[in-house]
C-alpha positions in Angstrom: 20.9 23.7 -70.7 16.6 24.4 -70.4 16.7 21.0 -72.3 19.0 19.4 -69.6 16.9 20.4 -66.7 13.5 19.3 -67.9 15.3 15.8 -68.3 15.7 16.2 -64.9 12.6 16.7 -63.3 11.5 14.0 -65.7 13.2 12.3 -64.0 12.5 13.4 -61.0 9.2 13.0 -61.5 9.6 9.6 -62.7 10.8 8.4 -59.3 8.5 10.4 -57.1 5.0 9.6 -58.7 5.5 5.4 -59.0 2.3 5.0 -57.3 -1.4 5.2 -58.8 -1.8 6.5 -62.1 -4.1 9.0 -60.8 -1.3 10.5 -58.4 0.7 10.3 -61.3 -1.9 12.0 -64.4 -2.7 14.9 -61.7 0.9 15.5 -60.2 2.2 15.1 -63.8 -0.5 17.3 -64.8 0.6 20.7 -62.1 3.7 20.3 -63.5 2.7 21.0 -67.1 1.1 23.6 -66.1 4.0 25.5 -63.6 5.9 24.6 -66.7 4.1 26.0 -70.1 3.5 29.0 -68.6 6.1 31.4 -66.2 2.3 33.5 -65.4 -0.2 30.6 -64.9 -2.1 31.3 -61.8 -4.0 29.3 -59.4 -7.3 29.9 -57.7 -7.7 28.7 -54.0 -9.4 25.3 -55.4 -6.8 24.1 -57.9 -4.3 25.0 -55.5 -6.1 22.9 -52.6 -6.4 20.2 -55.3 -3.3 20.0 -56.5 -1.4 17.0 -56.1 1.8 18.8 -55.7 3.0 21.5 -53.6 2.5 24.9 -55.5 4.7 28.3 -54.6 4.6 31.7 -56.6 7.6 33.6 -57.0 8.0 36.7 -57.9 12.1 37.9 -59.3 13.0 41.1 -59.7 10.3 43.3 -62.2 9.0 40.1 -63.8 5.3 38.9 -63.7 5.4 36.7 -60.7 5.6 33.0 -62.0 4.5 29.4 -60.4 6.6 26.5 -58.6 5.7 22.5 -58.2 7.9 20.9 -55.8 9.5 17.8 -57.6 11.5 16.4 -55.3 12.2 16.3 -51.1 16.4 15.4 -50.3 15.7 15.3 -45.9 15.3 18.8 -45.1 15.8 20.0 -48.6 12.9 20.1 -51.8 13.4 21.2 -54.6 11.3 23.3 -56.6 10.7 23.9 -60.6 9.8 27.7 -62.3 7.5 28.3 -64.6 10.7 28.4 -66.5 12.7 25.6 -65.6 14.6 27.1 -63.6 15.3 24.7 -60.3 15.2 26.1 -56.5 16.7 23.9 -54.0 15.2 25.2 -50.0 16.5 24.8 -46.7 13.5 24.8 -44.6 12.4 27.9 -47.0 16.4 29.5 -46.8 17.6 28.8 -50.8 20.9 27.0 -50.9 21.0 25.6 -54.9 19.9 26.5 -58.4 19.7 25.0 -62.0 19.1 27.7 -64.9 19.9 30.5 -64.0 22.7 33.3 -65.3 24.6 33.4 -62.4 23.9 29.7 -60.4 23.8 29.4 -56.6 26.0 25.8 -56.2 26.4 25.6 -53.0 25.9 26.4 -49.6 27.7 24.6 -46.4 26.4 24.4 -42.6 23.2 23.7 -43.3 22.4 21.5 -40.0 22.4 25.4 -38.4 20.5 27.1 -40.3 18.4 28.8 -37.7 15.1 28.3 -39.5 16.0 24.6 -39.1 15.1 24.2 -35.7 12.0 23.5 -34.1 12.9 25.8 -30.2 14.3 29.1 -29.5 15.9 31.0 -33.6 20.1 31.1 -33.2 20.9 34.4 -33.6 24.2 34.5 -36.4 24.7 31.4 -39.1 28.2 32.0 -40.8 28.1 29.5 -43.6 30.2 29.7 -47.1 29.0 29.9 -50.5 29.3 28.8 -54.3 28.3 31.8 -56.5 29.1 31.1 -60.2 31.5 33.8 -62.2 32.1 35.7 -57.8 33.7 32.7 -56.4 34.2 29.9 -54.0 34.1 29.0 -50.5 32.9 32.8 -49.6 32.5 33.4 -46.3 29.2 35.1 -45.1 27.7 36.4 -41.8 24.7 37.1 -41.3 22.2 37.5 -38.1 19.4 37.4 -37.5 16.5 39.0 -35.3 11.9 38.0 -34.1 10.3 41.4 -34.6 7.3 39.6 -33.4 3.7 39.3 -34.3 2.1 41.3 -37.5 -1.1 40.6 -40.2 0.0 39.6 -43.5 -2.6 39.2 -46.5 -1.9 36.4 -48.8 -4.8 34.3 -51.1 -7.5 37.0 -50.2 -7.1 35.9 -46.6 -5.4 37.5 -43.8 -3.2 35.8 -41.1 -1.4 36.6 -38.4 2.6 36.0 -38.9 5.8 36.0 -36.5 7.9 38.3 -39.0 12.0 37.2 -38.8 15.2 39.7 -40.7 18.1 37.9 -42.2 20.9 40.5 -41.9 23.4 39.0 -44.2 27.0 40.6 -44.9 28.5 39.5 -48.2 32.4 39.9 -48.1 34.3 42.2 -50.3 35.2 40.4 -53.4 35.3 41.0 -57.2 33.2 42.1 -58.2 31.1 43.4 -55.3 33.6 45.5 -53.9 32.0 47.5 -51.6 28.3 47.5 -53.7 25.1 46.8 -51.4 27.6 43.8 -49.3 24.7 44.0 -46.7 20.7 43.2 -47.3 18.2 41.7 -45.1 16.4 38.8 -46.0 12.5 38.5 -44.2 10.6 35.6 -43.5 7.0 35.4 -42.4 5.8 32.0 -40.6 2.4 31.7 -39.4 2.6 32.4 -35.7 0.6 29.5 -34.9 1.3 26.7 -37.3 5.5 28.1 -37.2 5.2 26.9 -40.5 7.0 29.3 -43.3 4.2 30.5 -45.7 6.3 33.5 -47.1 9.8 35.0 -47.8 11.9 38.2 -49.8 14.9 36.9 -50.3 18.6 37.5 -52.1 21.9 35.0 -52.2 24.6 37.8 -53.5 24.4 41.3 -53.6 23.9 41.9 -57.4 20.8 38.8 -57.8 17.6 38.9 -57.7 15.1 39.7 -55.2 12.1 36.7 -54.8 9.7 37.1 -53.9 8.1 33.7 -52.6 4.3 32.3 -51.1 4.1 28.9 -50.5 0.9 28.7 -51.9 -0.3 25.1 -51.0 0.5 26.0 -47.1 -1.6 28.9 -47.5 -4.8 27.4 -48.7 -4.1 24.2 -46.1 -4.2 26.7 -43.0 -6.9 29.1 -44.7 -8.8 24.6 -44.7 -7.5 24.7 -41.3 -9.2 27.9 -40.0 -12.8 27.3 -41.6 -12.9 24.2 -39.9 
């Protein structure tokens, strides 16, 4: 399974980095660093110089890992983790995974993802999930709330962000009968840029909670504030 995932990543990179050799080498070096050591960390300068966007993720009680952006397909971004897991995000929401013990195979109705709108936030989202060892076509509903502005610190810098929470309601289905069927996901957007800078989310009642910080976006925002 892991070997096939690595081959997928290499194939994606071959398609993505068909430009100049310096870009190819820098991009592959970044991906290699992310794949070699799940606890790898970067300085602000290294993040700024990276040809691939970087994302930090912490799952459950495990060490933080780095991910590199491997492929963009319209509104879907595919990120590769240090342990060769692939997360597909739609405007920051995890909509598919590859390489986990219990996969998220599919998320439907993406056109109504509230974070996909550049205007007024939609306050509800009905979609269906296909989850390994749980079921297919599971009806998921969520309600969204904007809490206003607050401050968060990333890479030693304080940012003003807009906090948005999503209350997820999961259907009663084996093996999650009446157990943790409701939870909150949290998203932090730059107050002015409206870009997603960080989130805390999960997609299954018994699954890991993923704390994510978009390192490259944070550094670009830091640099813009310096100018």
